[in-house]
N, C-alpha and C positions, 0 to 999 in steps of 0.2 A: 635854714637858708636866711630867713629874715634877720637873724642875729649875727650870722658870720659875714655877710656882705657888708654891713656898715663897718665892722671891725677891719676888714680888708681894705675898704675904701679909705677909711681914716688913716690906717697905716700907710697905705701907699702915697696918699696925699701928704702926709707928714714926713715920710722918709725917703720916698722916691727910690733912687738906685740902691740905697743902703739897706733896704728890706731883705731880711733873711726868711728862711722857711717858717720859722716860729715867730708870728707877729708879735705875741705878747712879750717874749723875751726880748725882742728887738726893741720894742717901744720902751721897756724898762731900762735897757742898756743905753739907748741914746738919749731918751727924754726924761729919765728919772720917773718920779711920780707926778707927772703932769696931768692935766685934765683929760688928755687923750688916753693915757694909761688907765685912769679911773674909769673912763667911759668904756673902754674895751673890756676891762675886768668886770664891770657891772653887767654888760651885755652877755658875757660868757656865764656869769652867774645865773642870770635869768634863764638862759638857755638850759642850764644844767637842772635847775629847779623844775622847769616845765617838763623837761625830759623825764625826771624821776616820776612825776605825777602820771604821765602817760604810760610809763613802763609798769608801774605798780597797779594800774587799774584792772588788768586781766586777773592778777592775783587776788585782788579784793573781790572781784565778781565770782571767782571760784570759791573763795571762803564764804561768801553769802550763800551760794548754792549749797555747800556742805551744811550750813546752819540753818537751811530752810528759811532764809529771810526773803520775803517776797520783794520783787523789783519795784522801785518807786514809779509812780505814774507821772 
């Protein structure tokens, strides 16, 4: 939520009524590679990286259990 809301706010502030369903494609279409497009893509990249870390954590914990690695304190 913290990454998508700034993207939506920047997109609406920059584009107003021209905003389509896909913010990233709309920003690229209207503004090219401006600072707004780079900011939106950076925030989405941060979101994806953090989501992968959270999603792979249970897999790592199960692997540690199978290898009898004690939990850290």
